[in-house]
N, C-alpha and C positions, 0 to 999 in steps of 0.2 A: 641612393640615400642611405646614410647609416640610421642604425636605433637611435631613437630619441633620447636626448640626454636628460634625464630626470633628477639625478644625483651626482653632484661634484664633489671630490677628495681633493683636500689641499694640504701641503705638506712642505717643511724646510729642511734642507740636507745639505752636508758638507758645513764650513765654517759659516758663523753666524755673520750678520751686517747689519748695520743701523737701516732701517726702512723694511727690514723683512717684514715686522709687524703691521705695517703700513700695507704692505702688499696682501697679507692674509687677510686684513678689514676690507681692502678693495675688492677681494674674491667675494668675499661673504656677503657684502652688501650688494655687490652686482647679482650674485645668485640669488637673493632675496627678492630684488628688483625684478628678476624677469620669473620669481616663482619656480625656483629651483632649488631644491634642499641639498645644503653644504654640511660637510664632515669633514673636521679637523682632523689629521693624522699626526701623532706625536712620534717624534725620534726620528723623524727620517724613514727610510727603508725598512728599518729595523723594526718601527710601528708598525709599518704594512706587515711584516713576517708575523708581528703579535698580537695582529688586530686592535691595536691600540688606538680605537677612534672616538670620536666625539661628536654628537650633531651641534653645528654652531648655526646661531641665529644672528641678526643683526646686532641685536643688543648683547651678544656676547662678545663683542669687538669693541665695544664702545670705549673710549679712552687709552686707545693703546697706539693711534697714530704717532705719539711722541715718544713711544718707550722704544728704547735701544734692544738688542737680542731679539729674540723670537719666542712667542708666548707658546709656540708648538715644540720648541726645544728642537735640538738637532744633534746629529749622531751618523757615526759612520757602521757602514755593515759589511763584514765581509761575507755574511752568509747569503745577503742578496746577490752577490757575485756568481751563487752556483745557481743551477737549474732546480734544485731541491728548494732552495730559498724563495727563488721567484713564484715558483708553483704554491708554495704557502701564502705569498701574498696575494696571489690571484684568487686563491679559494677565499681569503677574508674579503676580499673586495665584493667578489659573487655574491657572498652571505651577507654583507653588507649592503646589497644592490647598489655597489657604487659605479657609475656609467662611465667615469671619466677622470684623469687628475690634473693638476695644477700642480707643476713641480719648481719651487722657488729655490734657488741653488747657483752653482758653476757647471764647469765642464764635466767633473765627476755625477754629479745629479743629473744632469743631461744625457750621458751615456747610458746610465741605468734606466732611464725614461726610454731610451732609443732602443734598447735591448728588450725591454717589457714589451715594447709595443711591437716588435718585430714577431717575438713568440706568440703573444696574445693578441696581437689586434684592439690593443686596448688604447683609446683615445687619451693621449698626453700631449700639454702644453707648457712650454718652459718659461718661466722668468728670469731673466740673470739677478741674481742677488749675491755678489761679491764685493770685496773692497779693492781687489787687485785690478779690475777694469780689463780683465783680459780675455773677455769674451767677444768672439767674431759676429759680427752682426747688429753690434750696437754703439753707439757713441758712449753711452753712460752705463756702467750696472750700478745695482742699486745698493749704496752705502759707500760708493767711491768717492763722492762729495762731501761725505760726512768726513772719512777719514781724513781726506785732505786738509779739512778746515782744524781737525784735532791734531794734526802732525804739524800744520803750519803755527799753530798757538804754542806747541810745547817748543817748536825750534826759536820763535820768538822769546821764549822766557828762558831758554839756553843762551840765547845772544846775549841777552842781558847780563849773567855772568861770565861769558867768554869775555866780554869787552873789559868788564869789571878786574878781573885777574891777567888780560892779554894772553889768552889760551886758543888753542885749535882744539873743537871738539869734531871729533867723528860721531854723526847722528844715524844710526841704523834704522830704516823703516823697513815694513813689510814689502814682499816682492821677489818670491824666490825664483820666478821664471821671468817676469816682466818689471818693467822699472816705471812703469805709469805714477804710481804714488811718489816715488824719489823725484823722479823728473818735474811734476808738476808742483810739488810741496818745496823743491829745492829753488825753482822759480819764483814761487809766491813768495817764498822766506828771505829771497835774498843771498842764498848758499853760494859760496864761492866755488865751491866744485859740487858734483853731483855723477856719483859713481852708480852705473846701472849695467844690467846683465849684457843688452842689447849692444854696447859701445866698451870694448875692451879698450880703457885709457892706458893702462900701461902705468909700471911704478915709475920709471924715469919723467912722463909727462907728469904724473901728478906733483913729484917732488919740484919741477919746474915751475909749474902754476903754482905752489905755493911760497916757492922762494920770489917770483915775481910779484905776488902779493906783499911780500913782506917790504920788497924793495920798494913798493908804489907808496907804501907807508901804513898798510893795514896793521894794524897791532893784536888783533885777534879773527881765526876764521871759523867757519862752518863747511862741513864737506858732508853732504848729506849720500849716503851709501844704502842701495836696495840688498835687502840680505842677501839675495843671489848673485851680487857682484863677482865678477870672476879675477880680481887682481890679486887679492888674497885669499888664505883659506877662511879667513872669517876677519871680521873687524879689528878684532883685538890683536891680530896678529900685523895688521895694516897699518893700526896706530904705533905699534911698537917699532916697525920698520921706519915709519916716518921720524919717530922720536930719536930713533938711532944715527940717521943720517941729517937730521934738521935740528940740531942742538939748541936753536933760537926759540924754538917752539916747545911750549909745555902742552903736553897732550892729554885729552880728556875724550872717554866713550859713551854715549849714552844710548842705550838699546830699547826702542819704544815698546816694542812687544807689543802685546795684546790690549793695549789701552786703545789702539788704533781701532780695535772693533767694537766698541764700547760707546756708549754715550748717547743722546737724544739726536735724532736723525735730521738732517738740514732741511729746510723747506723745500730745496730742489729735491732731495731723496724722496721727502715725503708725495709730492707731486709727481716725481716720476713712478714711484711705487702704485698710486691711484690710477694713473693712466696704465700702465701695463697690465694691473690686477683685472680691470674692467677689461680690456682686451683679450685678455686669456681665456675668461669666460664667454664672453660674444663669439670668437673662434671656436670652442668646443661646441656650442649652439648652432652655428653653422655648419658644423661638421667636419671641421677641420683638426689634424693630429699632425704631430711630430714636428711640431713648428716652435720656435721661440719667439718671442715677441720682445722686440729692442725699440729703442729711439734712434733714428738716424734724421739729422738735419732737422730736428726738432719733430718729426713726424714719427707715430707709431708705424714700425714695419715689422715683416715677418722674415724668420729664416730658418731653412731646414735644420734639425736640430744634429744632424752629421755634420753640415757646415760651419755650425756653431761652435762645435768641438773642435773640428780640424782644422778651422778656418784661421789665418793668422793675424791679428789684432796689431798693426804696425804702430812704433814709437812715430810720436810726432817731431820729424827733422825739424821743422820750422822751429820748435819750442827748443831742441839743442841748440841751434845756431844762436837762438836769442840768449839763451843760458851762458853761452859762451863770452857773446858782447857783454853781458851784464856783470860779468865777473871781474872785470877789467882793472 
């Protein structure tokens, strides 16, 4: 039986995601419910090293469930990658009498927690917060649903102008290593083609597809491109190639960028964050550590942090098939 948990620290790290505040709120209020002190750690692992802590009560997290971003701020820390940096972090945690950590973020966040746990046997539970949805051990990460809704709304607006001017739009969305946003948003917005890192469509097939769309009577088209797609060096080079080889198209590029990260979280993300936040606290109080909480088949389940980081979250092959059928 491990040491009784009396005080839990919570932090956000890596890229921000809508719903992180809802997860912070859930952790703080679960701690309050179980009569455990809660400490907010600002600026992720750098805040651990600097001792940037603040005691949080249930009232401190009022009216944040609807806010995007993270009230605890987030930052990347090269210093935490060093043993000296982690030693400073551990010293601050002990001085503040913090017994365990809840880490909200992605694979980089979980890697840091795993190393810290191995070195200091310090209890850590991870909550997946990233719009990319590329974490193994959960069907959905916090922020993914909101990002999808944002992307679909923007593409709907772009389609209006594409139809008005008979244009072909390449819309780049986030997804350097994974195409979950591009694939789901592309299907949801009725894109003619979807380019993702997991599937190398090839330039010839893309050109043929666009020619087929033109022959079928389509006067405008939308191609959704994940930023990590391998067809061209970047979306602008890809657009130039298509414009040179398909003279009948007037091509435009729209890069959605960081607008995908912002905004008020969807109801789904708020509920998901609340469920995972409560579960993370309960796991720590039960003496569990080095785990990530996730949602699989609508049930909260746990995955070892190492598996969450190293495991592969496969793209939905059925959705690829649906996309091909819908683009006719």
